[in-house]
C-alpha positions in Angstrom: -133.2 67.1 -136.0 -136.2 66.8 -133.7 -136.0 66.8 -129.9 -137.2 63.6 -128.3 -139.4 65.6 -125.9 -141.4 67.0 -128.8 -142.5 63.6 -130.1 -144.0 62.5 -126.7 -145.6 65.8 -125.8 -149.1 64.7 -126.9 -151.5 64.7 -124.0 -153.8 61.8 -123.3 -156.8 61.9 -125.6 -155.1 63.9 -128.4 -155.1 61.0 -130.7 -158.7 60.2 -130.1 -159.6 63.8 -130.8 -157.7 63.8 -134.1 -159.2 60.5 -135.1 -162.7 61.7 -134.2 -162.2 64.8 -136.3 -161.1 62.8 -139.3 -164.0 60.4 -139.0 -166.4 63.4 -138.6 -165.0 65.0 -141.7 -165.4 61.8 -143.7 -169.0 61.6 -142.5 -169.6 65.2 -143.4 -168.3 64.6 -146.9 -170.5 61.5 -147.2 -173.5 63.5 -146.1 -172.8 66.2 -148.7 -172.5 63.6 -151.4 -175.7 61.9 -150.2 -177.7 65.1 -150.2 -176.3 66.4 -153.5 -178.7 64.5 -155.8 -181.6 66.2 -154.2 -180.3 69.6 -155.4 -179.2 68.4 -158.8 -182.2 66.3 -159.7 -180.1 63.2 -160.1 -180.6 59.6 -159.1 -179.9 58.9 -155.4 -176.8 57.2 -154.2 -176.7 53.6 -152.8 -177.9 52.9 -149.3 -174.4 52.4 -147.9 -173.8 56.1 -148.4 -176.5 56.9 -145.9 -174.7 54.6 -143.5 -171.5 56.5 -144.1 -173.3 59.7 -143.2 -173.6 58.3 -139.7 -169.8 58.6 -139.3 -170.4 62.2 -138.4 -172.0 61.1 -135.1 -169.4 58.4 -134.5 -166.6 60.9 -135.1 -168.2 63.3 -132.6 -168.4 60.6 -130.0 -164.8 59.6 -130.5 -163.6 63.2 -130.2 -165.8 63.6 -127.1 -164.2 60.5 -125.6 -160.8 62.0 -126.3 -161.8 65.3 -124.5 -163.0 63.4 -121.5 -159.8 61.4 -121.4 -157.8 64.5 -121.5 -159.9 66.1 -118.7 -159.4 63.0 -116.6 -155.6 63.0 -117.1 -155.5 66.7 -116.1 -157.4 66.0 -113.0 -155.1 63.1 -112.1 -152.1 65.3 -112.7 -153.6 68.1 -110.5 -154.3 65.6 -107.7 -150.7 64.3 -107.9 -149.3 67.8 -107.8 -151.5 68.9 -104.8 -150.8 65.9 -102.7 
């Protein structure tokens, strides 16, 4: 049986970092799929695949927001402990 303290031990921003990593990975796979026809001399994929490639940047920004949120929470905790 799990301890209740383990389920709530996620720091602020951890979910954003995980979600950003997943979105980044989906965008990376879409990029590989979009570029593959260039190497295999096949017909290109539809235009929406190029849009899905932009998910790499979106995932990077979401993960960056999670890191910034985690930093801000750490600073708030340090201020509270010092004062």
